[in-house]
N, C-alpha and C positions, 0 to 999 in steps of 0.2 A: 215413408210419404217422401214427396220434398216440400217444398213450402215455397214461394216465390214473393221473397221482400222489395215491395215498390216504395223508393226509400226518393222522398219528393225534395229534389235543393234547390236552390234559389244562382240561377246560372246570367251574370249580365246580357242582357235581351232577353230572358226568358222566366217569366214568373217560375213555370208547369217545366220543370221540367226533371227530369226519368231516373232515377239508375234501378237497373234490376240487378237481384244478388238471386239464385237456390240455395236451399238448404236443405238439407233431409233432417227428420228431428225424429224416428223412429231411434233412442238407442233404450236398454235393445230390442232387435225386432222382431216385436211379436211372430207366434207364427199363426197360421189361418186355423186349426184347431183351438191355442189358446187363443185368438181374436169368438171364436165362435163362444166359447167361454164366458166369454166378460160381458159379452150380452148377453146371452142364456144368461146370467145372472142381476144381468141391469133390469133387465126385460122381466125379469123370475118367470122365466116361458123357457122350451128345452129349443136349442139353437143347434142347428146340424153346419159344418165346415162341407161345403161341398164339391170338395176333394181339388188336385193337383192336377188335372187332364187340361188341360189348355186347349186340347185338342175341339175337346167337348165342349169346353166355355165359349169357345169361340163359332163354334156349330149355333150354341144356344143364341148367342150373341148376333148373332144374322138375321133371326125374327123379330127387334127391334130395333135393328140399328146397320147403316150401308159396310157391305162389304168389304169395303178400305176400312172402316174403326175398328169390323172383327178385329180383323187379322192381326195391321197394329194392337191392339188387347192382347190380344193374346200373346205377339211376344212381346209388348212389357210384361207384362205379369210371368212368363215362361226366365224375365229374365232377375225382377225382383226375386221370383223361385230361387232365383240359382246364389242372386252373389247378395242377394239382401238390398236392407234399404241401411245404413247406417251411417247417422252425421263423420263428416268430415274433420278432418280438425275447426275445434275453430266455432262452429256450426253453431251447439248447444250456447256459450259467450256471448255471440251475435244474437238471438233473438232472444233471449233473455234479455238481452239490452233493449233490440226495440219495442218485446210489446210489454217489457218495464211492468214483468213477472214472471217466476219458474217459470217452466213448462212445465205442463203437466203430462202422466203419465197418457195413454191409451186405454187402461180400463179407467182411469178415474174421465176421461170424454167422454166414451161410451156411460157410466150415469148418469155423466150428468145429462147427457142429452135425451138419457131415457127418461127422466126426472120431469125438463123441461118437456119431454112426450104428454106428459100425465097430466102439466097443468093447460 
């Protein structure tokens, strides 16, 4: 998963300058099946992975999104399936420094989101 970090830096004459860096944050990269398992455990109910058919995904998405967006999402999901989303060297350290805390796993994120949903 790519996360864009927006850093505000003071420049002469520009009080709201921005620098943008995109970082990959999933390491190791979870699979569709493992993500479904994380959510099933967090929500205490069955969650089934929808599968790897990106053409079917595109067709379902066209029911509620413009065709161009469904097509782009299909291409993006296909690339993620093929190549994964591993961080570049230094991404984990950079994000840890920016956040001021260690990164959490996707499993921990799902558990926290489920707990917040219940309150």
